[in-house]
C-alpha positions as CSV (number, residue, x, y, z in Angstrom):
1,M,-3.7,14.5,-3.6
2,L,-5.7,14.7,-6.9
3,K,-9.0,16.4,-7.3
4,I,-11.4,14.7,-9.9
5,L,-14.6,15.6,-11.1
6,H,-16.7,12.8,-12.0
7,V,-19.6,13.1,-13.9
8,E,-21.8,10.4,-14.5
9,D,-25.6,9.6,-14.3
10,D,-25.6,6.0,-13.5
11,A,-25.5,5.4,-9.5
12,D,-23.7,2.1,-9.4
13,I,-20.9,3.4,-11.6
14,R,-20.7,6.5,-9.6
15,E,-20.5,4.3,-6.3
16,I,-18.1,1.8,-7.8
17,A,-15.5,4.7,-9.1
18,Q,-15.8,6.9,-6.0
19,M,-14.8,3.5,-3.7
20,A,-12.1,2.4,-6.4
21,L,-10.4,6.0,-6.4
22,E,-11.0,6.9,-2.8
23,L,-9.8,3.9,-1.2
24,S,-6.5,4.6,-2.9
25,G,-5.9,7.3,-0.8
26,D,-4.6,9.3,-3.9
27,F,-7.8,11.1,-5.2
28,E,-10.5,13.5,-3.7
29,V,-13.4,12.8,-5.6
30,V,-16.5,15.0,-6.7
31,Q,-19.3,13.3,-8.3
32,C,-22.0,15.2,-10.3
33,V,-25.0,13.1,-11.9
34,S,-25.2,15.4,-15.1
35,G,-23.4,17.9,-17.1
36,E,-25.3,20.6,-15.8
37,S,-24.7,19.8,-12.3
38,A,-21.2,19.6,-13.1
39,L,-21.4,23.3,-14.5
40,E,-22.5,24.3,-11.3
41,T,-20.1,22.1,-9.1
42,I,-17.0,24.0,-10.8
43,N,-17.7,27.5,-9.6
44,D,-16.8,26.3,-6.3
45,F,-14.4,23.3,-7.1
46,T,-11.7,23.2,-9.7
47,P,-10.6,19.5,-10.1
48,D,-7.0,18.3,-11.5
49,V,-8.8,15.9,-13.9
50,L,-12.2,15.7,-15.2
51,L,-13.5,11.9,-15.7
52,L,-16.6,12.3,-18.0
53,D,-19.4,9.4,-18.7
54,M,-19.9,10.3,-22.9
55,M,-23.7,9.4,-22.9
56,M,-25.6,11.2,-20.5
57,P,-29.1,12.3,-20.7
58,G,-29.3,16.0,-21.4
59,M,-25.9,17.1,-21.6
60,T,-23.4,14.5,-23.0
61,G,-19.8,14.3,-21.9
62,Q,-18.8,16.0,-24.8
63,Q,-21.3,18.9,-24.5
64,T,-20.0,19.1,-20.8
65,L,-16.6,19.5,-21.7
66,E,-17.2,22.2,-24.5
67,H,-18.8,24.1,-21.7
68,I,-16.2,23.9,-19.3
69,R,-13.7,24.5,-21.8
70,K,-15.3,28.2,-22.1
71,R,-14.0,29.1,-18.6
72,P,-10.7,30.5,-18.9
73,H,-9.4,29.0,-15.3
74,L,-10.6,25.5,-16.3
75,A,-9.5,25.3,-20.3
76,E,-6.3,23.2,-19.8
77,I,-7.7,20.6,-17.1
78,P,-7.4,17.0,-18.4
79,A,-10.4,15.4,-19.4
80,I,-11.1,11.5,-19.7
81,F,-14.0,10.0,-21.5
82,M,-15.5,6.9,-19.9
83,T,-17.6,5.4,-22.5
84,A,-18.7,1.4,-23.8
85,R,-18.0,2.9,-27.2
86,A,-14.5,2.5,-27.0
87,Q,-13.3,1.3,-30.8
88,R,-9.7,3.1,-32.0
89,A,-12.0,4.9,-34.5
90,E,-14.3,6.4,-31.5
91,I,-11.0,6.9,-28.9
92,Q,-9.3,8.8,-31.8
93,E,-12.5,11.0,-32.2
94,F,-13.3,11.5,-28.5
95,K,-9.0,12.8,-28.5
96,D,-9.8,14.9,-31.3
97,L,-12.6,16.3,-29.1
98,G,-10.5,17.4,-26.3
99,A,-10.1,14.4,-24.4
100,A,-6.7,13.2,-23.1
101,D,-7.7,9.6,-23.4
102,V,-10.5,7.4,-23.0
103,I,-11.0,4.7,-20.4
104,S,-13.4,2.0,-21.8
105,K,-16.6,0.6,-19.9
106,P,-17.1,-1.6,-17.8
107,F,-13.7,-0.4,-16.4
108,D,-11.6,-2.7,-13.8
109,P,-12.2,-0.7,-10.4
110,I,-8.9,-1.9,-9.3
111,T,-6.8,-0.3,-12.0
112,L,-8.9,2.8,-12.7
113,G,-6.8,5.2,-10.2
114,D,-3.7,3.7,-11.8
115,Q,-5.0,4.3,-15.5
116,I,-5.9,7.8,-14.5
117,K,-2.5,8.3,-13.1
118,A,-0.9,7.1,-16.5
119,I,-3.1,9.4,-18.6
120,L,-1.8,12.5,-16.5
121,A,1.7,11.0,-16.5
122,A,1.7,10.9,-20.4
123,L,0.5,14.5,-20.2
124,G,3.7,15.4,-18.2
125,R,1.3,16.1,-15.0
């Protein structure tokens, strides 16, 4: 079972993503409403993959990832950004920032789990 830390400020998106991923039976999902809460959560939960909203109040997904990467045991965990800003140039920019890939919003709940698995498979995980 893959452990996912999902950081998303929108309650509706969190609920849809959690239902979509947990119903498959392949994922354990821990959710946070902000980058700050994610930094607290990872003290007690080590995910296999990070699913980060890019645009959040306070700390952005990019800033959250930068803070997580400072922790040696979390430095190599794949991060997937979720964003409505998903033009080709922006996706490359996000990858340059350390994202394994980008999932566009609005996302398809039916294929979300398969998208995450495909991204991890492409990384050899």
